[in-house]
C-alpha positions, 0 to 999 in steps of 0.5 A, a space after each residue: 500500500 502506498 503511503 499516499 493510499 494510507 492517507 487517503 484511507 484515513 480520510 475515507 474512513 473519517 468520511 465513511 463514519 460521517 456519511 454511512 448510516 448504521 443501517 442501509 435501506 433495502 434496494 434492488 441494485 448493487 455494485 461489487 468490484 474485483 481486481 486481477 488475482 488468481 483467486 478472484 478471476 472467477 468473479 470476472 467469469 461469473 459476470 461475463 458468463 451471465 451467472 451473476 445475472 441468473 442468480 440476481 434475477 432469482 432474487 429479484 435484484 440486479 448486481 453489477 460486477 466491475 473489474 478495477 485495475 488498482 487493488 488498493 483503490 478498489 478497497 478505498 472506493 468500497 470503504 467510501 461507499 461506492 461499492 457494496 462489496 469488494 474482493 480483498 484479503 483478510 488483512 486489508 479488510 481489517 486495516 482499511 474498511 474496518 479500521 475506517 469505521 465501515 462495518 464489513 462482512 467476509 461473505 465468501 472466503 474463496 481461497 487462501 494463498 498456498 504459494 501465490 505470494 513469495 519472496 524472491 532473491 536474485 542468485 541461485 541457492 539463496 535463503 531467507 538469511 541472505 535477506 539480511 542487510 538487503 533492500 526488499 521491494 514490495 507494496 508497503 503495509 500490504 500482505 506482501 509486507 506481512 509475508 516478509 515479516 513472517 519469513 524473517 521471523 522464521 529465519 531468526 531475523 527482524 524487520 530492522 535487518 532489512 530495508 523495505 522499499 515501497 513499490 506498487 504491485 503494478 511496478 514490482 516486475 519492472 522494479 525487480 528487472 532493474 540492476 541493483 534490485 536484489 529482492 522483491 515480494 509479490 503475488 501472482 500473476 506478478 510473482 510468476 513473472 519474477 520467478 521466471 527471471 533467470 538466476 533467481 531463488 524463491 526463499 519463502 512463500 505463502 504455503 509455509 504460512 497456510 491459511 494466513 493470506 485469505 482471499 475474500 469477497 467482503 460486503 458492507 454489513 448494513 447493506 447485507 443485513 437489509 438485503 439478504 438477497 445480495 448475500 444469497 445471489 453472490 454465494 450461489 453464483 460463486 459456488 456455481 462457478 466453483 463447480 464448473 472449475 472443479 469439473 475442469 470446464 475449459 471454456 471458463 478456465 481459458 476465459 479466466 486465463 486470458 483475462 489474467 494475461 496468461 494461457 491455460 497452463 499458466 493460469 492452472 499453474 497459478 491455481 495450483 498455488 491457490 487453495 480454492 474452496 470448491 465446495 461450501 462444505 470445505 469453506 464452512 470447515 475453514 471458517 469454523 476452525 479455531 485457527 482462523 481466529 488465531 490467524 486474525 489475532 496475528 494479523 491484528 498484532 502486525 497491523 497495530 505495530 504498523 499503525 494500520 488500525 487508526 489513530 485511536 487504536 491503543 492496542 491490537 484489540 481495538 477493532 472487534 472481529 466476530 466469528 461463527 459460534 459467537 467467538 469474538 476477538 478484540 473489542 466486542 463493543 467495536 465489532 467492524 469485521 465479521 466472518 459470517 457462515 450463514 450463507 455458506 450453510 444455505 449453500 451447503 444445504 442446497 437451500 439457496 
């Protein structure tokens, strides 16, 4: 996340606190957005194939699914109320909309990164310990930054042992190609390009911290409460696409590959490092596991240390996070991020 983006998030959060009501009026038309990433490409196909239109029509509503080019900007726009839902990671859901005062619900935990994020060094045979003293290029205060810190911990190093150079996800490939740049952290599809650079070593990747970098569709909680049809339609559409992908639907997979700038084999390679939950039952198991709360506590700790929970945060427990089974982390009187399994249960039971 660029520092300028961080400032805009703070401003957006303040405006959201002022402008957004605690309840949203029932409505018939909705807007959700997504950005390019292996685990979010299904949203584009859901839109272009007409699946979203079919599910929306079932519940008498209209859902517009929009692709945006800038990941952080998409979350900023969601936080400002321009979208009812947006794809984002668990960490960014906590540090941008939730920290900005926008009560948000993780409706669909579509996947987690299982190698889709990685730390790459120039030179063969390198290890995490070789990072000491290096400049590391990454989008600062993003999941890439979080992954770097987790890697350093495992190598017995601390963040002060390296110098982080803020680089946007759009610029990370060109930065790594520059002479003098020795280390970068990226996510796919950029990571694949960087790893294919001759004479490089991937020294740490997200499968070494399984289930911690989660790819979600997040929806405004007030909008969802007053418009359950939105949750039903989005969930139903998502799992229809998951069924197609699980069955190996080449038309759908080829379309997603092309939209992400690669071919079928390239996209399938990315899917191998994306732990997609192809069924609602698998997703239910993950969201109900006690490990999710432990992961979010770790994320909250990192976010507080980086000053990402807002100026009023006195501890990592400033923002309340709720989970299935009436489990709560942080301040139960300030819950701003909710992991909801009710729509998953409907999908698993076949009642959508």
